[in-house]
C-alpha positions as CSV (number, residue, x, y, z in Angstrom):
1,M,2.9,-7.8,15.8
2,I,0.8,-10.4,17.3
3,F,-2.2,-12.1,15.5
4,S,-4.8,-14.1,17.3
5,P,-6.8,-17.0,15.8
6,T,-10.5,-16.4,14.8
7,T,-13.2,-18.9,14.6
8,I,-14.0,-17.7,11.2
9,N,-12.8,-19.7,8.1
10,W,-11.2,-16.9,6.4
11,T,-10.3,-17.4,2.7
12,N,-6.6,-16.6,2.4
13,Y,-6.6,-14.7,5.6
14,F,-4.0,-16.8,7.7
15,E,-1.8,-16.8,4.6
16,I,-1.9,-13.1,4.2
17,I,-1.2,-12.8,7.9
18,H,1.8,-15.2,7.9
19,H,3.3,-14.0,5.0
20,F,2.6,-10.3,5.3
21,G,4.1,-10.5,8.9
22,S,7.2,-12.3,7.7
23,A,7.7,-9.6,4.8
24,R,7.0,-6.8,7.4
25,A,9.7,-8.2,9.5
26,R,12.2,-8.3,6.5
27,R,11.3,-5.0,5.4
28,L,11.9,-3.5,8.8
29,V,15.6,-4.9,8.9
30,R,16.2,-3.7,5.5
31,E,14.6,-0.1,6.0
32,R,16.6,0.4,9.1
33,H,19.8,-0.6,7.3
34,Y,18.9,2.0,4.9
35,V,18.2,4.5,7.4
36,E,21.4,3.9,9.2
37,N,23.5,3.9,6.0
38,N,21.8,7.3,4.9
39,D,21.6,9.3,8.1
40,L,17.9,10.0,7.8
41,E,16.5,12.7,10.1
42,L,14.7,11.4,13.1
43,L,11.1,12.6,13.3
44,D,10.2,14.2,16.9
45,H,7.3,11.6,18.1
46,P,6.2,10.7,21.4
47,S,6.7,6.9,21.0
48,K,7.6,5.8,17.7
49,E,11.0,5.6,16.1
50,L,10.2,7.2,12.6
51,Y,12.4,9.0,10.1
52,I,11.7,11.8,7.8
53,M,11.8,10.5,4.0
54,H,13.1,12.7,1.0
55,F,12.8,12.1,-2.6
56,T,15.7,9.9,-3.3
57,D,15.1,8.0,-0.2
58,F,11.6,7.3,-1.9
59,R,13.2,5.4,-4.8
60,E,15.4,3.2,-2.7
61,I,12.7,2.4,0.1
62,L,10.2,1.7,-2.8
63,G,12.5,-0.9,-4.1
64,I,12.5,-2.8,-0.7
65,T,8.5,-2.5,-0.6
66,V,8.1,-3.8,-3.9
67,S,10.5,-7.0,-3.7
68,E,8.8,-8.0,-0.6
69,S,5.3,-7.5,-1.6
70,R,6.0,-9.8,-4.7
71,K,6.9,-12.3,-1.9
72,I,3.7,-11.9,-0.3
73,V,1.7,-12.3,-3.4
74,E,3.8,-15.4,-4.4
75,E,3.3,-17.1,-1.1
76,A,-0.1,-16.2,0.2
77,F,-2.3,-16.9,-3.0
78,D,-2.0,-20.1,-4.7
79,E,-4.2,-18.7,-7.6
80,Y,-1.1,-16.5,-8.5
81,G,1.2,-19.4,-9.2
82,N,-1.5,-20.7,-11.8
83,L,-1.3,-17.7,-13.8
84,S,0.8,-17.0,-17.0
85,P,3.7,-14.8,-16.4
86,A,2.1,-12.4,-18.4
87,D,-1.1,-12.3,-16.3
88,Q,1.0,-12.6,-13.1
89,A,2.7,-9.1,-14.1
90,I,-0.4,-7.5,-14.6
91,V,-2.0,-8.8,-11.2
92,F,1.1,-8.1,-9.2
93,K,1.0,-4.4,-10.7
94,N,-2.6,-4.0,-9.6
95,F,-2.1,-5.6,-6.3
96,F,0.7,-3.3,-5.4
97,G,-0.9,-0.1,-6.2
98,N,-3.7,-1.4,-3.9
99,F,-1.3,-2.4,-1.2
100,R,1.0,0.5,-1.0
101,F,-2.1,2.9,-0.5
102,L,-3.7,0.5,1.9
103,E,-0.5,0.1,4.1
104,I,0.1,4.1,4.0
105,F,-3.5,4.7,5.0
106,Y,-3.5,2.0,7.8
107,L,-0.3,3.0,9.3
108,S,-0.9,6.7,9.0
109,S,-4.2,6.1,10.8
110,Q,-2.9,4.4,13.6
111,V,0.4,6.6,14.0
112,F,-0.9,10.2,13.3
113,G,-4.4,10.1,12.7
114,D,-5.6,13.1,10.6
115,G,-2.5,14.4,9.1
116,P,-0.3,16.6,8.4
117,N,2.0,13.6,8.8
118,Y,1.8,10.6,6.7
119,M,3.7,7.2,6.8
120,S,5.5,6.7,3.7
121,S,6.9,3.1,4.5
122,L,7.3,1.1,7.9
123,I,9.5,3.6,9.4
124,T,9.5,6.8,7.1
125,C,7.0,9.5,6.9
126,I,6.3,12.5,5.2
127,D,5.1,16.0,6.3
128,A,2.5,17.2,4.0
129,N,3.0,20.9,5.1
130,K,6.7,20.9,4.2
131,I,6.7,19.8,0.6
132,D,9.4,22.4,-0.1
133,E,11.6,20.1,2.0
134,W,11.2,16.9,0.1
135,V,13.4,17.7,-2.6
136,T,17.0,18.4,-1.1
137,V,20.6,19.4,-2.6
138,K,21.3,15.6,-2.0
139,D,18.6,14.4,-4.6
140,D,20.1,13.7,-7.9
141,V,17.3,15.0,-10.0
142,E,16.5,17.7,-12.8
143,S,14.4,20.5,-12.6
144,K,13.8,20.5,-8.8
145,D,11.5,23.4,-8.9
146,E,9.2,21.8,-11.5
147,L,9.3,18.6,-9.5
148,Q,8.2,20.1,-6.4
149,T,5.2,21.5,-8.2
150,S,4.5,17.9,-9.5
151,L,4.8,16.6,-5.9
152,Q,2.3,19.1,-4.8
153,G,-0.1,18.1,-7.4
154,F,0.2,14.4,-6.7
155,L,0.0,15.1,-2.9
156,E,-3.5,16.9,-3.3
157,E,-4.6,14.1,-5.5
158,Y,-3.7,11.4,-2.6
159,L,-5.2,13.8,0.1
160,I,-8.5,14.0,-1.7
161,L,-8.9,10.1,-1.5
162,I,-7.2,9.6,1.9
163,A,-8.3,12.5,4.2
164,P,-12.0,11.4,4.2
165,M,-11.0,7.9,5.3
166,L,-8.8,8.9,8.1
167,R,-12.2,10.7,9.5
168,I,-14.0,7.3,9.6
169,D,-13.6,4.6,12.5
170,K,-10.1,3.5,12.4
171,L,-9.7,-0.2,10.8
172,T,-9.3,-3.1,13.1
173,E,-6.2,-5.3,12.3
174,R,-8.4,-7.8,10.8
175,E,-10.2,-5.5,8.6
176,F,-6.7,-4.5,7.2
177,H,-5.8,-7.9,6.5
178,A,-9.1,-8.4,4.7
179,L,-8.3,-5.5,2.6
180,L,-4.9,-6.9,1.6
181,V,-6.8,-10.0,0.3
182,L,-9.2,-7.5,-1.6
183,A,-6.2,-5.8,-2.9
184,F,-5.3,-9.2,-4.7
185,C,-8.9,-9.6,-6.3
186,D,-10.6,-6.3,-6.2
187,N,-10.3,-3.1,-8.7
188,V,-9.7,-5.7,-11.4
189,I,-12.4,-5.1,-13.8
190,D,-10.3,-2.9,-16.3
191,L,-7.4,-5.3,-16.4
192,P,-6.8,-7.0,-19.7
193,L,-7.5,-10.6,-18.2
194,S,-9.7,-13.5,-19.2
195,A,-13.1,-14.0,-18.1
196,E,-11.8,-17.1,-16.2
197,I,-9.9,-15.1,-14.0
198,F,-12.3,-12.3,-13.5
199,K,-14.6,-15.2,-12.3
200,M,-12.0,-16.5,-9.9
201,F,-11.4,-12.9,-8.6
202,E,-15.1,-12.1,-8.1
203,K,-15.5,-15.5,-6.1
204,M,-12.6,-14.5,-3.7
205,R,-14.2,-10.9,-3.3
206,L,-17.5,-12.4,-2.4
207,K,-16.0,-14.7,0.1
208,V,-14.1,-12.0,1.8
209,I,-17.2,-10.0,2.0
210,E,-19.1,-12.9,3.4
211,E,-16.4,-13.4,6.2
212,M,-16.3,-10.0,6.9
213,Q,-20.2,-10.0,7.7
214,D,-19.5,-12.8,9.9
215,Y,-16.6,-11.1,11.6
216,Y,-18.9,-8.0,12.1
217,K,-21.6,-10.2,13.7
218,N,-19.7,-12.7,15.5
219,D,-16.5,-11.1,16.6
220,M,-17.4,-7.2,16.9
221,R,-21.1,-8.0,18.1
222,L,-22.6,-5.6,15.5
223,N,-26.1,-5.6,15.0
224,D,-26.0,-3.2,12.0
225,F,-22.6,-3.4,10.4
226,S,-23.9,-1.9,7.0
227,E,-21.9,1.3,7.5
228,R,-18.8,-0.3,8.8
229,L,-18.5,-2.9,5.8
230,G,-19.9,0.1,3.3
231,N,-16.5,2.0,4.6
232,L,-14.2,-1.0,4.1
233,L,-15.4,-1.3,0.6
234,I,-14.9,2.7,0.1
235,V,-11.3,2.1,1.4
236,S,-10.9,-0.8,-1.1
237,H,-12.2,1.2,-4.1
238,G,-9.9,4.1,-2.9
239,A,-6.9,2.0,-3.1
240,G,-7.5,1.3,-6.8
241,E,-7.9,4.9,-7.5
242,A,-4.8,5.5,-5.6
243,G,-2.9,2.8,-7.7
244,I,-3.8,4.7,-10.9
245,I,-2.3,7.8,-9.5
246,F,0.9,6.0,-8.2
247,Y,1.8,4.7,-11.6
248,K,1.2,8.0,-13.3
249,E,3.5,9.5,-10.6
250,L,6.0,7.0,-11.4
251,R,5.9,7.5,-15.1
252,I,6.3,11.3,-14.9
253,Y,9.6,10.9,-12.6
254,N,11.0,8.6,-14.9
255,T,10.1,10.4,-18.3
256,I,10.0,14.1,-17.6
257,F,12.5,14.4,-14.6
258,N,15.0,11.4,-15.8
259,F,14.6,9.9,-12.3
260,Y,16.1,6.5,-13.0
261,F,14.9,3.4,-11.0
262,D,17.7,1.0,-10.4
263,D,15.5,-1.7,-9.3
264,L,14.8,-4.1,-12.1
265,L,11.6,-5.5,-10.7
266,I,9.9,-1.6,-10.7
267,R,11.1,-1.1,-14.1
268,E,10.1,-4.4,-15.6
269,T,6.6,-4.4,-13.9
270,F,5.5,-0.6,-13.4
271,L,7.5,1.1,-16.1
272,N,7.0,-0.9,-19.3
């Protein structure tokens, strides 16, 4: 992925580009290693090398995404390092819920458009029309029929959020990276954090919006960018809603279906 410079003085923008790019490269290596060792089925796609993910694959690839996303936050945001360990855990959990949805949405829009396939990681995907194939004999999980019912319910919740977004104009790469900054500082109002931290987040959020306005006017040459900026904020808000669904999903897998997550960071950050 090639990133070109811009004349705008982006807050955290170049840090996000650099560290997201580095994490993406590491993730690709780790995901391909997992795919090769677990014989995932290759999707019939005209131009991309993509693999069909099943339920157990979700757990293992999620661990890769979580660990590399933690590095993005630690390295791209100086503000994160100034927080207490307890606040860092809260902020990272919020960031990851946002980040995961934003990446799935962005990659899905670039690769597939408006369904029924959706990206689930950098090189794996799911088919929303074949939910009965998500849980296979190799998946070591209890109550598979009930699990498929739960998966269908979660899928419908996600589609309510993502389907309208896939019908708006595709995000540019710069918009996507701006959303990653918003993933750190937006959708935080209900978090148990201090007023000082909220003030810091709001300052970052307003700066991102200001810089996006400059981008729309000066780089995209839009005379009226209100709809595009509004769509960007709708996506950001939707990411927060998706994060709530995601953590509910993880808790149900873990408590009802005894689907154990080996990854310590997942257990400590998301399931406590």
